[in-house]
N, C-alpha and C positions, 0 to 999 in steps of 0.2 A: 018602358024598355025591356025587351026579353032577350036573353042570353042564350046562347047555346048550349045544351046538357054538357057536363063535363065529361071527358073522356072516362070509361069506364076502368077500373083497376083489379087486379087478382092478386091473391097472397097465397102460393102453393097450390091452389086449385081454383077450378073455374069452369064452366059452359063458355066456349067462345066461338061466336058465327063469323066476325069479321075474316075475311080472307086474308087481310095483311096481319092481323094477329096470330092467325093459324101459321102463315109462313113463319113469322117471327119465332113462334114457340117450337116450329118442327125445325127449323134450321140447324141446331146443335146436333141432331141427328144424321145430318149428311155424312156420308162416307163413315158411317159407325156401324158396328154389327147389333142387330137389334133382336128381339124375339117377337113373333107377330102371333095372335090367335085371332081367326075369322069366326065370329058369332053369327047366326041366324037366329033370331029371338034370343032364347036362354041357352041355346045349343052350340058347342063348340063343333064347325063343320072342319075348321082345319086350322093346323099349325104349325110353326117351324122357327128357324132361324136364318137370318139374312143381313144383306148387306146394302144400306141405303144408298144407291146411287145418284137418285136424282127424287127433288122436290120442285113441283112446278104448279104454277096457276096461270089463267087466262091463255091456255094452249087446249082446245077443246079437241084436238085430234091426237093427244097424248092419254092413253089410259094409266090407272094406276094398277099396280100387280106387285105381288109379294110372291118371290120365290127365294129359295136359299142363296144362289147366286146373285141375284140383283133385287133390289126393291125401287119402284117409281112411285112416289106419292103425287097424284094430280089434285091437289087442294080443291078444284071445283068438283071432285067426285063426290063429295061430302057435304052433308047440310051443316055440321059443325064439329068442334073437337072438345072434349071434356077431359080434363087432366088433373091429376093430384099427384102430390109428392109422397112418397113411401117414406118409412122411417130411417132407411138409409141414405136419403137425399136425393135418390134417383127418381124421375118423372115419369109415370104411368100416363100415356097418351091414349084416349079412344076416339076415333073417327068414326062419325056415325052417320049412316044413310038410310032414313026409315027405320026397321027393324034390324039391320044389319050394322053391324061395327066391326071395326078392325082394331085390337088392342094391340100397341107397341110400347115395349119397354126395352132400354138400354139395355145390352149385355155385356157387363164388367170383366169377361173372361171367367166367370164363374163354372163350376163344372154341373152337370146335370144331376140330379139326386134321383134314386131309383123310385120310378110309380110317379113321377112328376113331370107330365108330358108338357111341353111349353116353358120349363123351367129355363132360365137363362144360361145359355152354354156358348162358348167360343168357339167360332168356326175353325176346324182343322183343316189343313192340305196334305192330303196322303200321295207322296211322292213314290210310292213302292212300285208302283205300275209305269213308271216312266224313265227313260232313258235319257242321258243328258248328253247333247252335243254341242262341240264349240265350233263355230265357224270361223276360220281364219280371214283376218281383213288383209289389207293391202302390206301394211308394215310386217304383218306375221309371216306373209308369204314370202318376202325378201328375206327375212330372217332364217326361214325354212328354206329357200334356196342355199345360203351360204351354210346351213347346218348339213343339208345334204352334200355340198362340194365337199365339206370337212370330211365327211364319212368316207367318200371313195379316194381321199389321200391328196386330194388338191386342195389349195387355197385361194382365198378370194384374189390374191394376186397373180395366180397363175402357177405358183410354186407347188413343190411336192411335199406331201406329209412326212413326216418323223418316225422314225423306227418304232414299231409297236404300235401305229395307227391302224384302224381296222381297214379293211378293204372291203368292196361291196360284194366278194365271193362267199364270205362268210362271217362268222363270228370273228372277233378278235383274239388272238392268242400272244399273250407276252411270252418274250424269248427267257429260258429259263436263267437265273442269275447264276455265273459261273465264277463270280470273284469273291 
């Protein structure tokens, strides 16, 4: 009587070829900021920090891509996954295809040290070149119409404004206090 081989198990490190296992190992990176380094042989070709937008498998029309704005990992783009746990308990993932690999590391919001390309760095959103605009909804338009009516001296009930209210001809001027 033959028994099927037991499922493999890994503790803090391993080389994983099963697509389901790779998916389960990478799942914690979904919607996280990671650093990535792309190696061809032993040479670093590119590196950066990006946001893991998608992890897919069994979708041959979806490519794997690594950019600072979005990362998509198609598990079927790689032969296997190598992983190991760092001393700070974060995991380093290496997605391997032939002599090329992409190394992913969770970026826990640390700052980049001088002279260390690819060190973890939290993405920052620079808003200095943007102007904030606020669009008014239906409720805001109704409130705005009442505010405009109050400025010209009328009220929502059709009455007139009180003394000292502003007119639409110019800035309000309060009468001097004589008493």
